[in-house]
C-alpha positions in Angstrom: -44.6 2.0 -9.6 -42.5 1.1 -6.4 -39.1 2.5 -6.3 -36.7 -0.5 -6.1 -33.5 1.6 -6.2 -31.2 0.7 -3.4 -29.1 3.0 -1.2 -26.0 2.7 0.7 -24.9 4.3 4.0 -22.9 7.5 4.0 -19.3 7.1 4.8 -19.8 9.1 8.0 -22.0 6.4 9.5 -18.9 4.1 9.7 -17.1 6.6 12.2 -18.0 8.4 15.5 -19.6 11.7 15.4 -17.0 14.7 15.2 -16.2 16.9 18.1 -18.0 19.9 16.2 -21.6 20.1 15.2 -22.2 20.7 11.3 -23.0 24.5 12.0 -19.8 24.9 14.0 -17.5 23.3 11.2 -19.1 25.5 8.8 -18.4 28.6 10.8 -14.6 27.8 10.9 -14.3 24.6 12.7 -13.4 22.7 9.6 -10.0 24.4 9.9 -9.2 22.2 13.0 -10.0 19.1 10.8 -7.6 20.1 8.1 -4.9 20.7 10.6 -5.4 17.3 12.0 -5.3 15.8 8.4 -2.0 17.4 7.8 -0.7 16.5 11.1 -1.8 12.8 10.4 0.2 13.0 7.1 3.1 14.1 9.1 2.8 11.2 11.7 2.6 8.6 9.0 5.8 9.8 7.2 7.4 9.6 10.7 6.4 6.1 11.4 7.4 4.8 7.9 10.7 6.6 7.9 11.9 5.8 11.5 10.5 2.6 12.4 8.4 0.9 9.6 11.1 0.8 6.6 14.1 0.2 9.0 12.5 -2.9 10.3 11.7 -4.0 6.8 15.3 -3.7 6.0 16.5 -6.0 8.5 13.6 -8.5 7.8 14.7 -8.6 4.2 18.4 -9.0 5.1 17.7 -11.7 7.5 15.4 -13.9 5.3 17.5 -13.1 2.2 14.5 -11.4 0.3 15.2 -9.5 -2.9 13.9 -5.9 -3.0 10.7 -6.8 -5.0 9.9 -9.8 -3.0 10.3 -7.8 0.2 7.9 -5.2 -1.2 5.3 -7.5 -2.3 5.2 -9.2 1.0 6.1 -7.6 4.3 6.1 -4.1 2.9 2.8 -4.5 1.4 1.2 -6.2 4.5 2.5 -3.6 6.7 1.4 -0.5 4.6 -2.0 -2.3 3.9 -2.8 -2.9 7.7 -5.4 -0.1 7.6 -7.2 -2.0 4.8 -7.3 -5.0 6.7 -8.7 -3.3 9.9 -11.4 -1.8 7.4 -12.3 -5.0 6.1 -12.8 -6.6 9.7 -14.8 -3.5 10.7 -17.1 -3.8 7.8 -17.8 -7.6 8.1 -18.0 -7.9 12.2 -18.8 -4.3 13.3 -20.7 -2.1 10.9 -22.0 -5.0 8.7 -21.8 -2.8 5.8 -19.9 -2.7 2.5 -17.4 -0.4 3.6 -14.5 -3.1 3.2 -15.5 -3.9 -0.5 -16.0 -0.4 -1.4 -12.8 0.8 0.2 -10.6 -1.8 -1.3 -11.9 -2.0 -4.7 -12.7 1.8 -4.9 -9.1 2.7 -4.1 -7.5 0.0 -6.4 -7.1 2.5 -9.2 -5.3 5.1 -7.0 -3.0 2.5 -5.5 -1.8 1.5 -9.1 -1.9 4.9 -11.0 -1.8 7.6 -8.2 1.0 6.2 -6.1 3.0 5.4 -9.4 2.5 9.1 -10.2 3.8 10.1 -6.7 6.9 8.0 -7.0 7.9 9.4 -10.5 7.2 13.0 -9.9 8.5 13.1 -6.3 11.7 11.0 -7.0 14.9 12.8 -8.0 16.6 9.5 -8.8 15.7 7.4 -11.9 14.9 3.8 -11.0 15.3 1.0 -13.3 12.8 -1.8 -13.1 13.0 -5.6 -13.9 10.6 -7.3 -16.2 9.6 -10.5 -14.1 8.6 -8.7 -10.9 6.2 -6.4 -12.3 4.7 -9.1 -14.7 4.4 -11.4 -11.6 2.4 -8.9 -9.4 0.3 -7.5 -12.1 -0.8 -11.2 -13.2 -1.4 -12.0 -9.5 -3.5 -8.9 -9.0 -5.6 -9.4 -12.1 -6.4 -12.9 -11.0 -7.1 -12.1 -7.4 -9.3 -9.1 -8.6 -11.2 -11.1 -11.0 -11.9 -13.7 -8.3 -13.4 -11.2 -6.0 -15.5 -9.6 -8.7 -16.8 -13.1 -9.7 -17.6 -13.8 -6.0 -19.6 -10.7 -5.3 -21.4 -10.6 -8.6 -24.5 -12.5 -7.1 -24.3 -10.3 -3.9 -23.5 -13.4 -1.7 -20.2 -14.6 -0.5 -19.9 -18.4 0.6 -17.2 -20.0 2.7 -15.8 -21.8 -0.3 -15.4 -18.7 -2.2 -13.6 -16.8 0.5 -11.4 -19.8 1.0 -10.5 -19.6 -2.6 -9.2 -16.1 -2.0 -6.9 -17.5 0.7 -5.7 -20.3 -1.7 -4.9 -17.9 -4.5 -2.8 -15.8 -2.0 -1.1 -18.9 -0.8 -0.1 -19.7 -4.4 1.2 -16.2 -5.0 3.4 -16.6 -1.8 4.6 -20.0 -3.2 5.7 -18.3 -6.4 7.5 -15.6 -4.4 9.4 -18.4 -2.5 10.7 -19.8 -5.9 10.8 -16.3 -7.5 14.5 -16.5 -8.5 14.4 -19.8 -10.1 11.1 -18.8 -11.9 12.7 -15.6 -13.1 15.9 -17.2 -14.4 13.9 -19.9 -16.4 11.6 -17.6 -18.0 14.5 -15.2 -19.0 16.3 -18.1 -20.7 13.0 -19.6 -22.4 10.7 -17.0 -23.1 11.8 -13.5 -22.7 15.2 -12.5 -24.0 14.4 -8.6 -23.3 14.2 -9.4 -19.6 17.9 -10.5 -19.7 18.7 -6.9 -20.7 16.8 -5.4 -17.8 18.6 -7.7 -15.5 22.0 -7.0 -16.8 21.2 -3.4 -16.3 20.2 -4.1 -12.7 23.4 -6.1 -12.3 25.6 -3.3 -13.6 24.4 -1.2 -10.8 26.1 -3.4 -8.2 26.3 -1.1 -5.3 22.5 -0.4 -5.0 21.6 2.2 -2.3 20.2 1.1 1.2 16.5 0.9 1.5 15.9 4.2 3.3 19.4 5.5 4.2 18.8 5.4 7.8 22.4 4.7 8.8 24.8 7.5 9.6 26.8 9.3 6.7 30.0 7.8 6.2 28.9 4.7 8.4 29.1 1.2 7.0 26.4 0.3 4.4 24.8 -3.1 4.2 25.5 -4.7 0.9 22.2 -4.9 -1.1 21.7 -8.3 -2.8 21.2 -8.2 -6.4 18.3 -10.3 -8.2 20.7 -13.3 -8.8 21.9 -13.8 -5.2 18.8 -13.3 -3.3 15.7 -15.4 -2.5 14.1 -17.3 0.4 15.5 -20.7 -0.8 19.2 -20.2 -2.0 22.1 -22.4 -3.2 24.8 -23.3 -0.9 27.2 -20.7 -2.5 24.7 -18.1 -1.6 25.0 -18.4 2.1 28.4 -16.9 2.4 27.1 -13.9 0.5 23.9 -13.8 2.9 26.2 -14.2 6.0 28.4 -11.3 4.9 25.3 -9.2 4.6 24.3 -10.2 8.0 27.7 -9.5 9.3 27.1 -5.9 8.0 24.2 -5.8 10.2 26.3 -6.2 13.3 28.3 -3.2 12.3 25.5 -0.8 12.6 26.7 2.1 14.8 25.4 2.1 18.4 25.5 5.9 18.0 22.7 6.3 15.7 21.5 9.8 16.0 18.6 10.1 18.6 15.0 10.9 17.3 15.3 13.7 19.8 18.3 15.5 17.9 17.2 18.7 16.5 17.9 19.2 12.7 20.1 21.8 11.2 17.9 23.3 8.7 15.1 25.8 9.9 12.4 24.4 8.0 13.1 21.0 9.5 13.4 22.4 13.0 9.9 23.7 12.7 8.5 20.3 11.5 10.5 18.6 14.1 9.1 21.0 16.9 5.5 20.3 15.7 6.0 16.5 15.4 7.7 16.3 18.9 4.3 15.0 20.4 4.2 12.0 18.0 7.8 11.5 18.1 7.9 11.1 21.9 4.8 8.8 21.6 6.5 6.5 19.1 9.8 6.6 21.2 7.9 5.3 24.2 5.9 2.6 22.6 8.1 1.3 19.8 11.5 -0.1 19.8 14.0 1.6 17.4 15.7 -1.3 15.6 18.3 1.1 14.1 19.9 1.1 17.6 22.2 -1.8 18.2 20.4 -2.6 21.5 17.0 -3.0 19.8 18.2 -4.6 16.5 16.9 -8.1 17.4 13.5 -6.8 18.1 12.9 -5.9 14.5 9.7 -8.0 14.1 8.3 -6.1 17.2 9.0 -2.7 15.5 7.5 -4.0 12.3 4.0 -5.1 14.0 4.0 -2.0 16.4 4.7 0.4 13.5 2.0 -1.2 11.3 -0.6 -1.0 14.2 0.4 2.8 14.5 0.1 3.2 10.8 -3.5 1.7 11.1 -4.6 3.9 14.0 -3.3 7.1 12.2 -4.8 6.2 8.9 -8.2 5.5 10.7 -8.1 9.0 12.3 -6.9 10.5 8.9 -9.9 9.1 7.1 -12.4 9.9 9.7 -11.3 13.6 9.6 -11.3 13.6 5.5 -14.9 12.2 5.6 -16.2 14.8 8.1 -14.4 17.6 6.1 -15.6 16.3 2.7 -19.3 16.1 4.1 -18.9 19.7 5.5 -17.7 21.1 2.1 -20.7 19.4 0.5 -18.5 17.0 -1.7 -20.8 14.2 -3.0 -20.3 10.9 -1.1 -19.4 9.0 -4.5 -16.8 11.7 -5.5 -15.4 11.6 -2.0 -15.0 7.8 -2.0 -13.1 7.9 -5.3 -10.7 10.8 -4.4 -10.2 11.9 -0.8 -11.0 8.6 0.9 -9.1 6.4 -1.5 -6.1 8.6 -1.1 -6.5 8.7 2.5 -6.7 4.9 3.1 -3.6 4.6 1.0 -1.4 7.2 2.5 1.1 4.5 4.1 1.5 2.9 0.7 2.1 6.4 -0.8 4.7 7.4 1.7 6.5 4.2 1.8 6.6 3.8 -2.1 8.0 7.2 -2.4 10.5 6.9 0.2 12.0 3.8 -1.4 11.7 5.3 -5.0 13.8 8.2 -3.8 16.5 5.8 -3.0 16.6 4.3 -6.4 14.8 0.9 -5.5 12.2 0.9 -8.1 11.4 -2.7 -7.9 10.6 -2.5 -4.4 8.4 0.4 -4.9 6.3 -1.1 -7.7 6.1 -4.5 -6.1 4.6 -2.6 -2.9 2.2 -0.7 -5.1 0.8 -3.9 -6.9 1.6 -6.3 -4.1 -0.4 -4.3 -1.5 -3.4 -4.6 -4.0 -3.1 -8.3 -4.0 -2.9 -8.4 -0.3 -5.8 -6.1 -0.2 -7.9 -8.9 -1.8 -6.4 -11.2 1.0 -7.9 -8.6 3.4 -11.3 -9.2 2.1 -10.8 -13.1 2.1 -9.8 -13.3 5.8 -12.8 -11.9 7.5 -15.2 -13.3 4.8 -13.9 -16.8 5.6 -13.8 -16.4 9.6 -17.3 -15.2 9.5 -18.8 -17.9 7.0 -16.8 -20.8 8.2 -16.8 -20.5 11.9 -19.2 -17.6 13.1 -22.3 -17.7 10.9 -22.4 -20.9 9.2 -26.2 -20.9 8.3 -25.9 -18.6 5.2 -23.6 -16.3 3.1 -22.6 -13.0 3.5 -24.7 -10.3 1.7 -22.7 -7.5 -0.2 -23.8 -4.8 -2.6 -22.2 -5.3 -6.0 -23.8 -2.3 -7.8 -21.4 -0.9 -10.4 -19.5 -4.2 -10.6 -19.1 -4.0 -14.3 -17.5 -0.7 -14.4 -15.3 -1.5 -11.5 -14.0 -4.7 -13.3 -13.2 -2.8 -16.5 -11.4 0.0 -14.5 -9.3 -2.6 -12.6 -8.3 -4.5 -15.6 -7.5 -1.3 -17.8 -5.5 0.2 -14.9 -3.4 -2.9 -14.7 -2.9 -3.0 -18.5 -1.9 0.8 -18.7 0.6 0.7 -15.9 2.4 -2.3 -17.5 2.2 -0.5 -20.9 3.4 2.8 -19.4 6.4 1.2 -17.7 7.2 -0.6 -21.0 6.9 2.3 -23.4 9.1 4.4 -20.8 12.0 2.0 -21.0 11.4 0.1 -17.9 12.3 3.0 -15.4 10.6 5.4 -13.0 11.2 8.9 -13.7 9.4 12.2 -14.2 8.0 11.1 -17.5 6.6 7.9 -16.1 5.1 10.1 -13.2 3.4 12.4 -15.6 2.0 9.6 -17.5 0.6 8.1 -14.6 -0.9 11.2 -13.2 -2.7 11.9 -16.6 -4.1 8.2 -16.5 -5.1 8.7 -13.0 -7.0 11.8 -13.7 -8.7 10.2 -16.7 -10.0 7.2 -14.7 -10.9 9.5 -11.8 -13.0 11.7 -14.0 -14.9 8.8 -15.7 -15.5 7.3 -12.3 -17.0 10.6 -10.8 -19.2 10.9 -14.0 -20.4 7.2 -13.5 -20.9 7.7 -9.8 -22.9 10.9 -10.4 -25.0 9.1 -13.0 -23.9 11.3 -15.9 -22.6 8.4 -17.7 -23.8 4.7 -17.4 -26.7 3.5 -15.3 -25.9 3.5 -11.8 -28.9 3.4 -9.6 -27.1 3.5 -6.1 -27.6 6.5 -4.0 -26.8 7.7 -0.5 -29.5 6.6 2.0 -31.4 9.7 3.1 -30.6 12.0 0.1 
């Protein structure tokens, strides 16, 4: 009988050819690829620490955003810029399913893998609030269910992609009235959340976002959950203005990025990273400096663009290295590529978690997944509504059932893990998340390899 089993293109087909032949890579050229991968990790951390997160700090202060709202909006959008670029490439350039597979395939890593990194690499125990995590998990579940429903028939129509944009718009509307909704729910339905909020308020002097001011210098007062929000009462404007006044007191003598560190190990890393430091210095305004402080939105946009470019090179190198080592395509997509596309989210979340801002870290983790769903909706809507109005977009939805179950279970498990751990991020939480991530990854690999389940998808040419 005729073989009707479909196939998908390999990941390497979505990227340019490497600068070594397959035989040269096997003869030792792959070492160069691994060195580039490590250098890209270093570059992402520099962009996030020196430009992206400082600009996010000022944006949050100017708009009066609480930590979790800032993490779910601007931080999620900036660190998810690579996924947005990937989705546009998949819809308009390669005409493949790279956008769907990248975003849905890395969802479990975003939830469990980054949560594990925040817990294991943070020496500070961060307390979490009930409402932000519930809000973001609910939004992600709804948006994921909408995407999975849309691609179930392998076709995307304009009204379906428009509904994705509508869902994200409703999510932003909820964030606008986040404080009022939070207070109402605490009073009416969830007494336990009051306890968590009190615990947060007891820590009145929260640490700054990334600690990018000088030691001993003036610190910007961080707003608590009760005095932040986009729409504030009249009494809150004095508090907001006092926070903005703190911005004016930022020292103009912030250490230059070309200042050599004291520690020997940091000096070695500084010398190695000098090319990327120089490139970023010449192209991105440093809003930590008093002279560039009002350019914070430019800093945010340029740093997000740099994050996208660096991540593209990183995923390109990882893809070629994986093929050279003979790692199966499906396994690589669930492990190396999932982690590679989520490097900005990982770095940004770990940095803020190490400063004790647990709500911002978790809102970025879940909020970036919600934004990823929007990343699919924007190019789909543009193409179906304005460019190719004659018919829907064709997508490949093989493995949809397993993907749906995995996404829903990962959201439930991360919420239960936080609850059972006493609503805090620590080493125990990181270990639980790591174990859950390994279990999901192993099951996913077994499914993709056809050992369990019935997955007919194969790589074309194999």
